[in-house]
Backbone as CSV, one residue per row, in Angstrom:
resi,resn,N_x,N_y,N_z,CA_x,CA_y,CA_z,C_x,C_y,C_z
1,MET,6.886,21.982,24.547,7.016,20.746,25.307,7.077,19.559,24.357
2,ASN,8.060,18.696,24.545,8.197,17.492,23.737,7.295,16.409,24.317
3,THR,6.282,16.005,23.541,5.323,15.015,24.043,5.631,13.602,23.566
4,ASN,6.519,13.475,22.573,6.852,12.178,21.987,5.672,11.592,21.212
5,ILE,4.811,12.495,20.691,3.632,12.081,19.919,3.566,12.876,18.626
6,ASP,3.413,12.178,17.501,3.097,12.801,16.219,1.702,12.371,15.804
7,PHE,1.029,13.229,15.034,-0.317,12.925,14.535,-0.301,12.813,13.020
8,LEU,-1.118,11.901,12.504,-1.321,11.746,11.067,-2.806,11.915,10.776
9,ILE,-3.129,12.920,9.951,-4.515,13.204,9.578,-4.640,13.087,8.068
10,GLN,-5.529,12.236,7.616,-5.768,12.021,6.188,-6.899,12.935,5.737
11,THR,-6.722,13.652,4.619,-7.729,14.642,4.218,-8.066,14.587,2.737
12,LEU,-9.270,15.050,2.442,-9.717,15.384,1.090,-10.901,16.340,1.251
13,ASN,-10.664,17.626,0.966,-11.693,18.664,1.086,-12.319,18.677,2.482
14,GLU,-11.492,18.975,3.459,-11.913,18.924,4.865,-11.864,20.302,5.537
15,GLU,-12.085,21.385,4.780,-11.945,22.716,5.354,-12.932,22.980,6.500
16,LYS,-14.074,22.308,6.506,-15.056,22.541,7.564,-14.742,21.761,8.835
17,ASN,-14.061,20.634,8.703,-13.746,19.805,9.868,-12.340,20.016,10.402
18,LEU,-11.398,20.255,9.509,-9.978,20.244,9.876,-9.596,21.205,10.997
19,PRO,-10.128,22.433,11.045,-9.716,23.334,12.141,-9.946,22.745,13.528
20,TYR,-11.038,22.006,13.714,-11.346,21.416,15.018,-10.373,20.286,15.349
21,ALA,-10.051,19.472,14.343,-9.095,18.385,14.559,-7.718,18.942,14.901
22,LEU,-7.274,19.943,14.140,-5.944,20.515,14.362,-5.841,21.190,15.724
23,GLU,-6.871,21.904,16.104,-6.848,22.557,17.419,-6.750,21.537,18.541
24,SER,-7.415,20.401,18.364,-7.449,19.403,19.438,-6.119,18.680,19.603
25,CYS,-5.279,18.653,18.553,-4.002,17.940,18.649,-2.811,18.896,18.562
26,SER,-3.028,20.145,18.924,-1.973,21.156,18.842,-0.832,20.892,19.823
27,PHE,-1.025,19.983,20.760,0.011,19.663,21.751,1.080,18.727,21.184
28,ALA,0.846,18.149,20.010,1.753,17.145,19.445,3.076,17.759,19.018
29,ASP,4.107,16.932,18.924,5.393,17.399,18.404,5.257,17.792,16.936
30,GLN,4.625,16.927,16.150,4.383,17.202,14.736,2.988,16.713,14.363
31,VAL,2.356,17.453,13.451,1.077,17.026,12.889,1.238,16.974,11.377
32,PHE,1.000,15.801,10.805,1.104,15.607,9.364,-0.303,15.541,8.768
33,VAL,-0.558,16.385,7.780,-1.813,16.343,7.041,-1.501,15.716,5.686
34,LEU,-1.973,14.495,5.487,-1.717,13.747,4.259,-2.931,13.909,3.350
35,ASP,-2.779,14.696,2.304,-3.913,15.110,1.484,-3.918,14.408,0.130
36,ALA,-5.119,14.063,-0.346,-5.259,13.316,-1.595,-5.675,14.210,-2.763
37,GLY,-5.544,15.535,-2.615,-5.866,16.428,-3.730,-7.053,17.327,-3.465
38,SER,-7.075,17.978,-2.320,-8.193,18.857,-1.968,-8.260,20.070,-2.896
39,SER,-9.491,20.488,-3.205,-9.699,21.679,-4.028,-10.229,22.850,-3.205
40,ASP,-10.377,22.658,-1.905,-10.856,23.732,-1.031,-9.677,24.337,-0.259
41,ARG,-9.911,24.847,0.933,-8.884,25.539,1.702,-8.160,24.615,2.689
42,THR,-8.218,23.323,2.470,-7.587,22.382,3.394,-6.102,22.690,3.580
43,ARG,-5.381,22.908,2.493,-3.942,23.152,2.595,-3.639,24.427,3.380
44,GLN,-4.343,25.509,3.070,-4.111,26.773,3.777,-4.371,26.635,5.272
45,ILE,-5.439,25.937,5.623,-5.785,25.742,7.033,-4.704,24.932,7.738
46,ALA,-4.235,23.879,7.071,-3.203,23.026,7.674,-1.912,23.798,7.894
47,GLU,-1.458,24.502,6.877,-0.176,25.215,6.981,-0.252,26.389,7.941
48,ARG,-1.408,27.040,8.000,-1.571,28.145,8.939,-1.479,27.662,10.385
49,SER,-1.876,26.435,10.622,-1.836,25.898,11.991,-0.446,25.403,12.384
50,GLY,0.460,25.330,11.397,1.791,24.802,11.669,1.951,23.337,11.337
51,ALA,0.908,22.725,10.778,1.000,21.309,10.400,1.867,21.145,9.157
52,ILE,2.402,19.957,8.969,3.190,19.617,7.790,2.246,19.025,6.752
53,PHE,2.096,19.724,5.626,1.161,19.302,4.584,1.902,18.493,3.531
54,GLU,1.344,17.313,3.198,1.956,16.441,2.196,0.877,15.932,1.247
55,HIS,1.109,16.126,-0.045,0.165,15.598,-1.041,0.609,14.213,-1.493
56,HIS,-0.344,13.299,-1.556,-0.085,11.963,-2.095,-1.343,11.483,-2.785
57,GLU,-1.200,11.071,-4.039,-2.365,10.615,-4.801,-3.071,9.483,-4.077
58,TRP,-4.388,9.512,-4.122,-5.223,8.565,-3.377,-4.961,7.126,-3.800
59,GLU,-4.719,6.272,-2.815,-4.498,4.842,-3.059,-5.568,3.965,-2.413
60,GLY,-6.451,4.577,-1.640,-7.396,3.801,-0.839,-7.125,4.077,0.629
61,PHE,-8.131,3.848,1.472,-8.023,4.220,2.884,-6.818,3.587,3.566
62,ALA,-6.670,2.287,3.430,-5.583,1.593,4.126,-4.223,1.934,3.527
63,ARG,-4.104,1.865,2.214,-2.815,2.093,1.573,-2.344,3.529,1.751
64,GLN,-3.290,4.462,1.760,-2.918,5.868,1.949,-2.272,6.075,3.319
65,LYS,-2.897,5.518,4.353,-2.346,5.676,5.707,-1.055,4.888,5.875
66,ASN,-0.982,3.708,5.271,0.265,2.939,5.336,1.405,3.687,4.651
67,TRP,1.089,4.357,3.541,2.109,5.162,2.866,2.611,6.259,3.801
68,GLY,1.689,6.915,4.475,2.075,7.974,5.395,2.945,7.471,6.530
69,LEU,2.578,6.331,7.103,3.346,5.772,8.213,4.758,5.395,7.782
70,CYS,4.904,4.996,6.529,6.210,4.537,6.041,7.069,5.657,5.465
71,ASN,6.455,6.718,4.937,7.208,7.699,4.162,7.294,9.094,4.769
72,LEU,6.410,9.452,5.655,6.487,10.773,6.273,7.602,10.798,7.314
73,PRO,8.235,11.943,7.531,9.353,12.033,8.492,8.884,12.061,9.944
74,ILE,8.240,10.981,10.346,7.750,10.858,11.719,8.936,10.594,12.648
75,LYS,9.055,11.381,13.704,10.187,11.263,14.624,9.788,10.727,15.993
76,ALA,8.564,10.965,16.382,8.117,10.563,17.716,7.984,9.049,17.812
77,GLU,8.075,8.545,19.033,7.897,7.103,19.250,6.443,6.696,19.047
78,TRP,5.530,7.603,19.384,4.110,7.296,19.314,3.429,8.105,18.215
79,VAL,2.483,7.461,17.522,1.719,8.105,16.453,0.233,7.906,16.720
80,PHE,-0.536,8.969,16.539,-1.998,8.872,16.641,-2.575,9.129,15.252
81,ILE,-3.408,8.188,14.771,-4.086,8.334,13.482,-5.454,8.974,13.757
82,LEU,-5.610,10.212,13.303,-6.836,10.967,13.582,-7.541,11.303,12.278
83,ASP,-8.840,11.038,12.205,-9.612,11.478,11.046,-9.891,12.976,11.173
84,ALA,-10.103,13.624,10.027,-10.297,15.073,10.039,-11.603,15.481,10.718
85,ASP,-12.571,14.565,10.801,-13.836,14.883,11.468,-13.854,14.395,12.914
86,GLU,-12.682,14.159,13.474,-12.554,13.755,14.876,-11.767,14.800,15.656
87,ALA,-11.856,14.725,16.969,-11.126,15.654,17.821,-10.736,14.959,19.120
88,ILE,-9.554,15.284,19.613,-9.056,14.761,20.876,-9.652,15.571,22.016
89,THR,-10.274,14.912,22.974,-10.822,15.616,24.129,-9.701,15.923,25.124
90,PRO,-9.893,16.927,25.996,-8.842,17.277,26.962,-8.390,16.113,27.839
91,LEU,-9.328,15.292,28.304,-8.948,14.161,29.155,-8.122,13.144,28.377
92,LEU,-8.491,12.916,27.122,-7.720,11.995,26.291,-6.326,12.544,26.035
93,ARG,-6.211,13.839,25.819,-4.898,14.459,25.608,-3.966,14.178,26.778
94,HIS,-4.447,14.369,27.999,-3.619,14.124,29.184,-3.203,12.658,29.276
95,GLU,-4.107,11.768,28.913,-3.799,10.337,28.976,-2.740,9.955,27.937
96,LEU,-2.855,10.496,26.733,-1.871,10.214,25.682,-0.481,10.693,26.079
97,ILE,-0.422,11.900,26.613,0.869,12.471,27.023,1.491,11.650,28.138
98,ALA,0.667,11.201,29.083,1.185,10.404,30.200,1.812,9.105,29.710
99,ILE,1.196,8.469,28.723,1.733,7.213,28.186,3.009,7.470,27.391
100,ALA,2.968,8.456,26.485,4.104,8.707,25.599,5.315,9.251,26.344
101,SER,5.080,9.959,27.437,6.186,10.541,28.197,6.814,9.552,29.175
102,GLY,6.184,8.396,29.337,6.709,7.383,30.249,6.185,7.490,31.662
103,LYS,5.278,8.442,31.922,4.705,8.555,33.260,3.857,7.330,33.592
104,VAL,3.304,6.736,32.560,2.564,5.486,32.702,3.386,4.389,32.029
105,SER,3.835,3.434,32.813,4.668,2.360,32.276,3.813,1.394,31.461
106,THR,4.269,1.080,30.248,3.503,0.172,29.405,4.411,-0.574,28.443
107,LYS,4.046,-1.818,28.161,4.720,-2.607,27.136,3.867,-2.721,25.879
108,ASN,2.712,-2.050,25.878,1.810,-2.133,24.742,2.410,-1.472,23.507
109,ALA,2.108,-2.065,22.357,2.546,-1.488,21.080,1.464,-0.604,20.474
110,GLY,0.269,-0.650,21.044,-0.811,0.174,20.539,-1.969,0.228,21.511
111,TYR,-2.893,1.159,21.255,-4.062,1.330,22.126,-5.320,1.575,21.293
112,HIS,-6.397,0.941,21.720,-7.716,1.266,21.203,-8.225,2.513,21.918
113,VAL,-8.906,3.373,21.168,-9.533,4.544,21.784,-11.014,4.535,21.428
114,ASN,-11.846,4.876,22.377,-13.288,4.934,22.170,-13.651,6.313,21.613
115,ARG,-14.607,6.349,20.705,-15.074,7.639,20.190,-16.590,7.695,20.282
116,TYR,-17.095,8.888,20.484,-18.540,9.076,20.481,-18.942,9.925,19.280
117,PHE,-20.103,9.611,18.716,-20.607,10.295,17.528,-21.555,11.422,17.928
118,VAL,-21.471,12.514,17.183,-22.449,13.600,17.279,-23.248,13.588,15.984
119,TRP,-24.549,13.382,16.107,-25.431,13.256,14.936,-26.563,14.268,15.071
120,GLY,-26.684,15.160,14.112,-27.720,16.190,14.187,-27.556,17.071,15.404
121,GLY,-26.321,17.283,15.826,-26.045,18.144,16.967,-26.179,17.468,18.317
122,LYS,-26.521,16.178,18.333,-26.711,15.471,19.599,-25.742,14.305,19.723
123,ARG,-25.205,14.107,20.910,-24.324,12.971,21.151,-25.125,11.671,21.150
124,ILE,-24.635,10.698,20.386,-25.275,9.384,20.311,-24.670,8.471,21.375
125,ARG,-25.521,7.890,22.205,-25.068,7.020,23.289,-25.491,5.565,23.087
126,HIS,-26.202,5.296,22.003,-26.691,3.940,21.752,-26.552,3.611,20.272
127,CYS,-27.548,2.994,19.657,-27.584,2.700,18.209,-26.490,1.733,17.754
128,GLY,-25.748,1.138,18.678,-24.651,0.277,18.283,-23.406,1.050,17.883
129,TYR,-23.438,2.372,18.040,-22.294,3.213,17.683,-21.570,3.755,18.911
130,TYR,-21.960,3.292,20.064,-21.242,3.630,21.280,-21.348,2.464,22.258
131,PRO,-20.201,1.978,22.745,-18.849,2.450,22.440,-18.412,2.078,21.028
132,SER,-17.444,2.835,20.511,-16.883,2.592,19.182,-15.362,2.594,19.310
133,TRP,-14.801,1.395,19.433,-13.363,1.259,19.697,-12.573,1.212,18.391
134,ASN,-11.514,2.001,18.335,-10.644,2.056,17.161,-9.193,2.042,17.614
135,LEU,-8.367,1.209,16.958,-6.955,1.142,17.308,-6.241,2.275,16.571
136,ARG,-5.884,3.334,17.273,-5.354,4.543,16.644,-4.012,5.006,17.212
137,PHE,-3.707,4.652,18.441,-2.502,5.159,19.106,-1.467,4.043,19.108
138,ILE,-0.376,4.226,18.349,0.565,3.123,18.128,2.011,3.580,18.287
139,ARG,2.862,2.619,18.610,4.303,2.877,18.538,4.693,2.863,17.053
140,HIS,5.420,3.872,16.649,5.785,3.990,15.240,6.606,2.781,14.784
141,GLY,6.214,2.206,13.657,6.906,1.052,13.113,6.398,-0.282,13.601
142,ARG,5.392,-0.272,14.482,4.893,-1.523,15.050,3.493,-1.895,14.544
143,ALA,2.980,-1.152,13.573,1.613,-1.438,13.113,1.410,-0.981,11.677
144,ARG,0.525,-1.695,10.974,0.106,-1.338,9.625,-1.373,-1.682,9.472
145,TYR,-2.024,-1.012,8.520,-3.418,-1.320,8.237,-3.522,-2.526,7.304
146,GLU,-4.530,-3.357,7.529,-4.788,-4.474,6.632,-5.184,-3.941,5.260
147,ASP,-4.924,-4.706,4.230,-5.210,-4.289,2.860,-6.682,-4.535,2.559
148,ARG,-7.493,-3.556,2.905,-8.946,-3.660,2.746,-9.464,-2.323,2.235
149,ASP,-10.488,-2.339,1.373,-10.945,-1.114,0.727,-11.670,-0.163,1.669
150,VAL,-12.358,-0.686,2.678,-13.129,0.171,3.574,-13.225,-0.491,4.943
151,HIS,-13.398,0.323,5.972,-13.484,-0.151,7.349,-12.320,-1.074,7.693
152,GLU,-11.143,-0.619,7.325,-9.918,-1.377,7.552,-9.512,-1.315,9.025
153,HIS,-8.865,-2.357,9.494,-8.358,-2.399,10.868,-6.839,-2.445,10.863
154,MET,-6.282,-2.047,11.982,-4.837,-2.018,12.109,-4.341,-3.334,12.709
155,VAL,-3.262,-3.856,12.146,-2.625,-5.065,12.646,-1.345,-4.640,13.360
156,VAL,-1.232,-5.008,14.639,-0.146,-4.508,15.485,0.797,-5.631,15.872
157,ASP,2.081,-5.327,15.852,3.107,-6.265,16.285,3.362,-6.054,17.779
158,GLY,2.596,-6.763,18.606,2.746,-6.629,20.048,1.406,-6.498,20.747
159,PRO,1.421,-6.456,22.065,0.176,-6.349,22.835,-0.475,-4.982,22.677
160,VAL,-1.787,-4.949,22.835,-2.537,-3.697,22.728,-3.386,-3.497,23.984
161,GLY,-3.684,-2.244,24.270,-4.495,-1.916,25.429,-5.661,-1.025,25.034
162,TYR,-6.387,-0.546,26.038,-7.557,0.306,25.826,-7.416,1.576,26.655
163,LEU,-7.603,2.721,26.023,-7.521,3.996,26.722,-8.819,4.265,27.477
164,GLU,-8.720,5.018,28.543,-9.889,5.295,29.384,-10.761,6.406,28.810
165,ASN,-10.141,7.355,28.116,-10.871,8.542,27.683,-11.193,8.509,26.195
166,GLU,-12.044,9.430,25.752,-12.679,9.338,24.446,-12.247,10.461,23.500
167,MET,-12.518,10.210,22.206,-12.427,11.289,21.229,-13.816,11.525,20.636
168,ARG,-13.974,12.670,20.007,-15.268,13.106,19.477,-15.279,12.958,17.958
169,HIS,-16.399,12.506,17.404,-16.572,12.403,15.953,-17.791,13.225,15.547
170,GLU,-17.553,14.231,14.681,-18.660,15.041,14.173,-18.289,15.581,12.793
171,ASP,-19.018,15.160,11.778,-18.793,15.654,10.421,-19.675,16.875,10.196
172,ARG,-19.053,18.005,9.886,-19.766,19.280,9.765,-20.062,19.663,8.317
173,ARG,-19.895,18.724,7.366,-20.051,19.068,5.956,-21.482,18.956,5.442
174,GLY,-22.408,18.594,6.289,-23.812,18.576,5.888,-24.312,17.205,5.475
175,ARG,-25.638,17.070,5.499,-26.256,15.762,5.265,-26.082,15.279,3.833
176,ASP,-26.171,16.187,2.864,-26.023,15.773,1.468,-24.633,15.202,1.225
177,TYR,-23.633,15.873,1.766,-22.273,15.384,1.610,-22.123,14.021,2.291
178,LEU,-22.719,13.894,3.482,-22.617,12.644,4.232,-23.222,11.483,3.444
179,TRP,-24.354,11.738,2.772,-24.984,10.667,2.005,-24.130,10.286,0.797
180,GLN,-23.582,11.282,0.114,-22.715,10.990,-1.025,-21.493,10.184,-0.584
181,LYS,-20.965,10.502,0.588,-19.829,9.752,1.112,-20.224,8.305,1.388
182,HIS,-21.415,8.099,1.928,-21.857,6.738,2.229,-22.190,5.953,0.959
183,LEU,-22.569,6.639,-0.103,-22.755,5.943,-1.376,-21.427,5.367,-1.866
184,LYS,-20.352,6.102,-1.666,-19.023,5.596,-2.039,-18.640,4.425,-1.132
185,TYR,-18.933,4.567,0.168,-18.658,3.470,1.093,-19.452,2.222,0.721
186,ALA,-20.700,2.414,0.282,-21.547,1.278,-0.085,-20.919,0.492,-1.223
187,GLU,-20.367,1.205,-2.198,-19.682,0.543,-3.312,-18.513,-0.294,-2.806
188,LEU,-17.716,0.285,-1.904,-16.545,-0.418,-1.369,-16.958,-1.608,-0.510
189,GLU,-17.995,-1.419,0.316,-18.493,-2.519,1.158,-18.991,-3.674,0.289
190,ALA,-19.719,-3.339,-0.765,-20.247,-4.370,-1.654,-19.116,-5.148,-2.318
191,ARG,-18.077,-4.457,-2.706,-16.924,-5.128,-3.331,-16.229,-6.061,-2.345
192,GLU,-16.126,-5.634,-1.093,-15.525,-6.506,-0.079,-16.382,-7.739,0.159
193,MET,-17.725,-7.590,0.137,-18.616,-8.733,0.308,-18.465,-9.718,-0.842
194,VAL,-18.322,-9.188,-2.054,-18.138,-10.054,-3.221,-16.834,-10.832,-3.102
195,LYS,-15.773,-10.172,-2.680,-14.487,-10.848,-2.484,-14.634,-12.011,-1.500
196,THR,-15.380,-11.760,-0.419,-15.574,-12.790,0.597,-16.343,-13.980,0.030
197,VAL,-17.456,-13.702,-0.647,-18.289,-14.771,-1.193,-17.536,-15.581,-2.246
198,LEU,-16.691,-14.917,-3.023,-15.940,-15.593,-4.080,-14.607,-16.157,-3.592
199,GLY,-14.357,-16.033,-2.288,-13.124,-16.578,-1.729,-11.886,-15.813,-2.123
200,GLN,-12.026,-14.484,-2.301,-10.909,-13.660,-2.739,-10.437,-12.707,-1.649
201,SER,-10.744,-13.002,-0.403,-10.342,-12.139,0.696,-8.827,-12.006,0.731
202,THR,-8.366,-10.773,0.986,-6.921,-10.505,0.961,-6.257,-10.697,2.312
203,GLY,-6.994,-11.191,3.289,-6.385,-11.436,4.603,-6.391,-10.194,5.463
204,GLY,-5.548,-10.192,6.496,-5.499,-9.075,7.428,-6.007,-9.517,8.780
205,LEU,-7.031,-8.845,9.279,-7.610,-9.203,10.567,-8.216,-10.594,10.484
206,ARG,-7.896,-11.450,11.428,-8.348,-12.846,11.417,-9.789,-12.954,11.916
207,PRO,-10.736,-13.423,11.075,-12.111,-13.591,11.546,-12.220,-14.809,12.463
208,SER,-12.821,-14.645,13.634,-12.962,-15.756,14.572,-14.121,-15.481,15.518
209,PHE,-15.057,-16.429,15.595,-16.182,-16.273,16.520,-15.731,-16.403,17.973
210,LEU,-14.545,-16.943,18.202,-14.027,-17.125,19.557,-12.939,-16.112,19.889
211,GLY,-12.673,-15.162,18.986,-11.605,-14.195,19.189,-12.063,-12.964,19.949
212,ASN,-11.315,-11.858,19.783,-11.680,-10.610,20.448,-12.851,-9.954,19.723
213,THR,-13.246,-8.772,20.184,-14.426,-8.109,19.632,-14.294,-7.862,18.139
214,LEU,-13.150,-7.363,17.702,-12.955,-7.068,16.285,-12.949,-8.340,15.443
215,GLU,-12.329,-9.411,15.963,-12.289,-10.670,15.228,-13.676,-11.296,15.117
216,ARG,-14.477,-11.187,16.188,-15.850,-11.699,16.138,-16.688,-10.893,15.149
217,ARG,-16.512,-9.569,15.176,-17.260,-8.717,14.253,-16.903,-9.038,12.808
218,ARG,-15.617,-9.274,12.540,-15.198,-9.602,11.182,-15.750,-10.969,10.769
219,ALA,-15.828,-11.937,11.703,-16.382,-13.250,11.391,-17.850,-13.143,10.985
220,ILE,-18.610,-12.340,11.728,-20.019,-12.125,11.393,-20.133,-11.450,10.038
221,LYS,-19.283,-10.449,9.816,-19.336,-9.671,8.581,-19.014,-10.517,7.351
222,GLU,-18.112,-11.482,7.505,-17.678,-12.275,6.365,-18.444,-13.585,6.210
223,ARG,-18.871,-14.206,7.322,-19.408,-15.563,7.244,-20.923,-15.655,7.430
224,ILE,-21.531,-14.582,7.916,-22.979,-14.601,8.124,-23.667,-13.483,7.357
225,TRP,-23.173,-12.252,7.514,-23.861,-11.063,7.004,-24.168,-11.116,5.506
226,PRO,-23.238,-11.535,4.625,-23.549,-11.525,3.187,-24.711,-12.422,2.796
227,TYR,-25.053,-13.384,3.634,-26.066,-14.372,3.269,-27.435,-14.100,3.908
228,LEU,-27.545,-13.041,4.692,-28.809,-12.724,5.351,-29.749,-11.989,4.398
229,PRO,-31.027,-12.383,4.355,-32.011,-11.626,3.563,-32.469,-10.398,4.362
230,GLY,-32.892,-9.357,3.657,-33.438,-8.177,4.319,-32.471,-7.540,5.305
231,ARG,-31.233,-7.380,4.889,-30.221,-6.853,5.814,-30.553,-5.441,6.298
232,TRP,-31.157,-4.626,5.429,-31.482,-3.253,5.833,-32.471,-3.240,6.984
233,LEU,-33.468,-4.147,6.937,-34.464,-4.209,8.006,-33.832,-4.739,9.295
234,PHE,-32.987,-5.753,9.141,-32.307,-6.287,10.317,-31.409,-5.217,10.940
235,ARG,-30.732,-4.442,10.086,-29.844,-3.406,10.623,-30.627,-2.358,11.400
236,PHE,-31.783,-1.944,10.891,-32.600,-0.976,11.613,-33.072,-1.557,12.943
237,PHE,-33.575,-2.811,12.909,-34.054,-3.445,14.139,-32.918,-3.575,15.159
238,TYR,-31.745,-3.970,14.658,-30.584,-4.134,15.542,-30.206,-2.804,16.189
239,MET,-30.113,-1.739,15.387,-29.665,-0.445,15.911,-30.740,0.218,16.788
240,TYR,-31.983,0.206,16.311,-33.028,0.978,16.993,-33.632,0.247,18.190
241,ILE,-33.768,-1.091,18.089,-34.388,-1.861,19.169,-33.332,-2.549,20.030
242,MET,-32.539,-3.433,19.416,-31.588,-4.219,20.196,-30.513,-3.345,20.846
243,LYS,-30.049,-2.339,20.121,-29.035,-1.429,20.655,-29.630,-0.138,21.207
244,ARG,-30.952,-0.133,21.377,-31.689,0.929,22.075,-31.471,2.318,21.483
245,GLY,-31.462,2.379,20.147,-31.348,3.676,19.499,-32.504,4.596,19.827
246,PHE,-33.640,4.034,20.197,-34.809,4.858,20.555,-34.530,5.761,21.754
247,LEU,-33.548,5.392,22.580,-33.200,6.221,23.732,-32.472,7.499,23.331
248,ASP,-31.990,7.564,22.088,-31.336,8.775,21.591,-32.319,9.725,20.921
249,GLY,-33.607,9.481,21.076,-34.620,10.394,20.582,-34.654,10.501,19.073
250,ASN,-34.999,11.702,18.589,-35.116,11.921,17.150,-33.791,11.704,16.429
251,ALA,-32.692,12.086,17.076,-31.379,11.900,16.456,-31.081,10.416,16.275
252,GLY,-31.468,9.597,17.264,-31.260,8.163,17.167,-32.087,7.544,16.061
253,LEU,-33.368,7.944,15.961,-34.233,7.434,14.902,-33.680,7.817,13.535
254,ASP,-33.274,9.066,13.402,-32.743,9.542,12.132,-31.478,8.775,11.740
255,MET,-30.605,8.540,12.690,-29.368,7.816,12.406,-29.664,6.373,11.982
256,CYS,-30.587,5.727,12.678,-30.920,4.335,12.357,-31.554,4.220,10.980
257,LEU,-32.426,5.163,10.619,-33.034,5.154,9.292,-31.987,5.419,8.210
258,PHE,-31.086,6.342,8.492,-30.009,6.657,7.547,-29.153,5.426,7.265
259,MET,-28.779,4.709,8.326,-27.918,3.540,8.161,-28.662,2.367,7.525
260,ALA,-29.983,2.279,7.757,-30.771,1.243,7.078,-30.804,1.518,5.574
261,ARG,-30.951,2.778,5.215,-30.926,3.159,3.800,-29.549,2.857,3.192
262,TYR,-28.528,3.118,3.958,-27.162,2.807,3.525,-27.000,1.305,3.266
263,GLU,-27.580,0.496,4.145,-27.509,-0.960,3.976,-28.240,-1.391,2.712
264,MET,-29.342,-0.718,2.385,-30.059,-1.024,1.151,-29.170,-0.751,-0.065
265,GLU,-28.390,0.318,-0.011,-27.481,0.644,-1.116,-26.384,-0.408,-1.254
266,ILE,-25.875,-0.879,-0.133,-24.861,-1.933,-0.178,-25.430,-3.175,-0.862
267,THR,-26.655,-3.560,-0.473,-27.302,-4.737,-1.052,-27.509,-4.573,-2.550
268,ARG,-27.972,-3.390,-2.945,-28.215,-3.128,-4.367,-26.918,-3.248,-5.171
269,LYS,-25.862,-2.650,-4.673,-24.577,-2.687,-5.380,-23.984,-4.094,-5.349
270,TYR,-24.184,-4.806,-4.236,-23.680,-6.177,-4.116,-24.331,-7.088,-5.158
271,ARG,-25.650,-6.989,-5.310,-26.358,-7.822,-6.279,-25.876,-7.541,-7.691
272,TYR,-25.649,-6.270,-7.987,-25.162,-5.900,-9.314,-23.779,-6.489,-9.562
273,LEU,-22.896,-6.397,-8.575,-21.514,-6.888,-8.736,-21.476,-8.418,-8.849
274,ILE,-22.336,-9.100,-8.075,-22.397,-10.565,-8.161,-22.869,-10.989,-9.547
275,LYS,-23.895,-10.316,-10.061,-24.400,-10.618,-11.405,-23.322,-10.341,-12.456
276,GLU,-22.596,-9.257,-12.249,-21.517,-8.898,-13.184,-20.394,-9.934,-13.175
277,SER,-20.064,-10.438,-11.990,-18.998,-11.430,-11.886,-19.419,-12.754,-12.499
278,ALA,-20.704,-13.082,-12.405,-21.192,-14.335,-12.999,-21.143,-14.270,-14.519
279,VAL,-21.425,-13.089,-15.052,-21.373,-12.907,-16.509,-19.932,-13.002,-16.994
280,ALA,-19.017,-12.415,-16.188,-17.599,-12.437,-16.574,-17.055,-13.854,-16.515
């Protein structure tokens, strides 16, 4: 069945997650696995499923996906950007097909999709991580990612909408791997904060306290967050109390403590980079 949908999945050593992602998007016309040099069984898993495997040296989260959108032989009108630790739910699959096939009339150039996190085997319903809206479903050629090192957003040429159904996020590579990944993210986050403080922001998503949710979040992130003392404590209080992470039980507490520790790493790396820039 021609669904008029292609998928793009970015990978690096994703043998534990990739089978679930590929199975969930098996309805697509084409699935592209854009790999940055995996040393595990990622390639074998992708090719065995019928996906198109393409190696491209790592350029960064945004540039890697932009390269894929521009250079892979995508034929469908619609493209879904899926992370390897995510999966399309059955209800979301039906909704995507209805839009791409024209059963649902739309002038939108893209759609935000909500995802829910599974942490320690339990679905997280609070902690500030639900709902978690991401612009992932786009008309091919109508969107690109902003040039940002981490937590990049997509800039779309045209109106955007919101899908009713959700996708699932669950990283199965273990806690040690997850922490090492967040240490890398902390470095990237700290560098972005330094760029903001030094007035070196590269643009992209427009920060605005009066804009949409993403624009307001970016305004807080760039104009308030770098200057707050004790950010790790504030982050824990925000996630566990204000966003009612305590309602998620032990999994919620564990997630909030993990992210507070992550915030401490960002602060530590940020202070080092600021001191380094002053010396330079």
